[in-house]
N, C-alpha and C positions, 0 to 999 in steps of 0.2 A: 095656785090657779093654773088650770090646764085649758088649753084651747084645742078642741076637737071639732073637726068640720065647721070651722068658723063660729063655733059656740063655745062660751066660756063655762068651765065647770070648776068646782072645788070639792075637796074632801070634807065630809061633814059626818060626824059620828055622835050618837047618843045611845042611851041604854037599850033601846029596841034594836038599833042597828048592831050593837055589840052582841046582843042575844042571838040575832040572826047569824052573825059571823061564827059564834061559838057552836051553834047548832050544825052549821055546815062543816067546820073544821073539826068538830068533836074535840075541841081543846079550849080551855079558858084563855082569854086574850093575854093575860099576864103570864101564864105558863108558856105560851107561844113566844112571847117577847124575851122572857128570861132564859128559855131553852138555849138560845144562841146569841146571848148578849144583845138583843134588840135587832137581830138580823132575821127576818122572816124567811121561811122557805119560799121558793118561787110559787108553788101551789097556793100557799097562805097569802102571799103578797098579792096575787091575782084576786083572791077572794076578798081580802081587806079592801083593795082598791075598788073592785066592782060594787061591793055593798056600800061603800062610802062616797061614790061619785054622784054629785048632785049639781044640777044647773043653777043658773042665777035666779030662776023662778022658784027654787026650792024643791024641785022635782028630782027624785033619784032616777038615774039611768037604768035602763033594762039591764039585768044582771049579766046576760050572755054578752051584750054589747060592751058592758064594763070589763069583762074578762078579756075580750078582744082588744079593747083599748089599752089595758094593763100591759099585754104582751107587746103591742106595738110601741107603747112609750118606753117600756124596758129596753127594747132593742135600739130605740132611737136616742134616749136620754141616759140609759144605764140603770142597772139594778139598784145601786147604792142611792142614787137621786130619788127614785120612786120609793124605796124603802124609808128614807129619811123624811120624805113628805108624809107618808102614812104615819109614822111615829110621831111627828111633829103635830099632826092633826089630832091624833089620839090624846096627846098631852094637852093640847089646847081645849078640846071638846069634852074630854073625859078626865079631868084633872083628879077626880075622886079615885081613879085607879092608881094614881101615883102618890097619893098622900101617905106619909109615914107617921104623922102624929095622930 
């Protein structure tokens, strides 16, 4: 959960959001995660965050505002914390990406 301007947000992903992220980054999600052992590039981190940021009413934030917030949170909270939140949300919401059976 993230608090931005006194409003609560969470990261929420689904197939449509994943498709949007892959279109923007021009890379499959799993390739991006495996490339650097789960550590997204800063550019990809901002995209994943912006496209996944949803308010408590279920509305996704404007992408440009999401990118700005990603940068601010990265500077305030640290890259690792933000990256871990994204990966955890992907594992929670898109478990099908991580199935091996």
